[in-house]
N, C-alpha and C positions, 0 to 999 in steps of 0.2 A: 205369503210364502212363509213356511216355518223352517226353523233351524233343525237339522237332524240331531239326534241325540236325546238326552233326557227330557228336553223341553218340548219335543215334537208331539207329545201325546195329547189326545183330545179329552175334554171333559165330557162325562156322560150327562146329557141334559136331563133334568128332572122336571116334573110337572109344576114345581114351585117357582120357576122363573126361567129366564133366558140362559142359554149356555154362555158362561163367561168367556169361553174360548170360541164362540161362534163368530159369524162374520163381523168384521170391524165396521162400526157404523159409518166410518169414512170411506168404506169401499176398498180397503187395502187388503182384502183377503181374510183368512182365518187368523185369529189371535192365538197365541200360545201361552201356556201356563207353566211357569217355572217353579211353582211352589214345591212340587215333589222333589225337584233337583236340589233346591235350597234346603228343604227339610232333610233329605237323604244325606246331604253333605254335612249338615249339623249333627245328624245321628252318627255318621262315621267318625266325626271329630270327637264326639262324646264317648263312643266305644273305645277309641284309641286312648283317650285320656283316662277313662275308667279302667282300662285293661292294665295300666301300669300300677294299679293298687296292689296287684298280686306279684309285682316284679316284672322284669322284662320277659316278654313272650318270645318263643322261637318264631321265626318269620311265618312258617306255615300255620301255626296256631293263630297268630293275629290276622292273617289273611282269611282263614276260615271263620274266625269270630266276626270280621267285618261282613263277609258275604252272608253268613247265616243270620246275623242280626238284621241285615237289610231285607232278607227274605221273610223273616218272621214279622217285621214291621209292615212290609208290603202286604202280607196275608192278613194281618190285623186291620189294615186300612180297608182292604177289599171287604172283609167280613163286616166291619163296622158300617160301611156304606150299604151293603146288602141288608144287614139286620135293621138298620135305620129305615130303609125303604119298606121292609116288611112290617115293622112296628107301626109305620104310618098307614098301613092298610093297602099298600101298593104291591102289585104283582111284580116279581123280578124274573126276567127271562135269562136264559143262559147267555144270550147275546149281550145283555146288559152287564152281566157279571164279567164276561170277557172284556168288555169296554172299560169297566172300572179297573180291571186288572191291568190293562194297557195304560190307562191314565195314571195309575199309581206306580207303575214300573220304574220311573226315575228314582224312586227311593232306593231300589236295588242297584240301578246303574251308577248312582252316586258313590257307591262303595268301590267301584272298579279302579278309579285312579289312585285313591289312598292305598288300596290293596297292591296295586302295581308299584307304588312308592315303597311299600314294605318289602316287596320282592327285590327291587333294585337298590335299596338303601346301602348294602355293603359295597356296591360299586362306587358309591359317592363318599365312602369313608365315614359315614355317620355311625357313631358308636351304637346308639340304640335305634332300632329300626322304626320306632314309633314317632320320633320327632319329624322326620321327613314326611311321613304319612299324615301327621297332624297338620303340618304346613300346607300340604296339598289339599286336604279336606277344607281347611279354612279359606284357602285361595279360591277353590272352586265354589264355595258357598258365596263369597263376595262376588265372584264373576257371574254366577247364575242370577243372583239378585239384581245386579246392575244391568245385565243383559235383558232380564225380564222387564225391568222398569223402562229401559230404552225402547224395547220392542212394543211396550204398551203405550208409547208416545209421551212418556214423562218428560218434563223439562230437564235440561242438564243439571240443574240444582237438585232436583228430585232424584235423578239417577245417582248423583254423588251421595245424597242422603241415604238412599237404599244401600249403596255400597258401604258407607260408613257405619250404618246400624248393624249390618251383617258382619263387618270387621270387628266391631265392638263385641257382638255376641260370640264370635269365634275366639276373640282374645280372652273372654271370660272363661271359655273352656280351656284355653292354654294356661291361664292363671290357675285354674283348678288343678291342672296336671303339675304345675310347678309347686303349688301349695302342698301337694301330697308327697313331695320330695323326689319326684322322678323326672 
């Protein structure tokens, strides 16, 4: 059974090997891939941190920046996969392109909660709308990585390690935002 949301997307199997999201060897059903949600969350955090280089953005501007960046990176991932398949001499069908698009969609979905945080930040009294959104992006990055490890059957120590590594990566982005003075 898969969890709805960014992680419920299937991997497009290629001729190079088994589908990493295919049936669980232990018979527990389909595995899910949380990489796109983790990557998209890190991308959203980076966009938020980098956006403050130009000063505080109006809420709508930052929301659009998050969504548009997610869409552009999603399209780039789909294109890269399709181009890679073609360069390897493989035919790519429209169905495969749609499947790759669905698989990569969590990159875009990961921008939704940070964008919502930007929208509601004035209601929480945060002065700059980027800080709440940055916190949400880092939190969901840690959450998706930890959930992915847990769902993959990792030992509790490994789940904690996955969360800790992603927290550290998120904190590097936070530190970069602090370092630029915003």
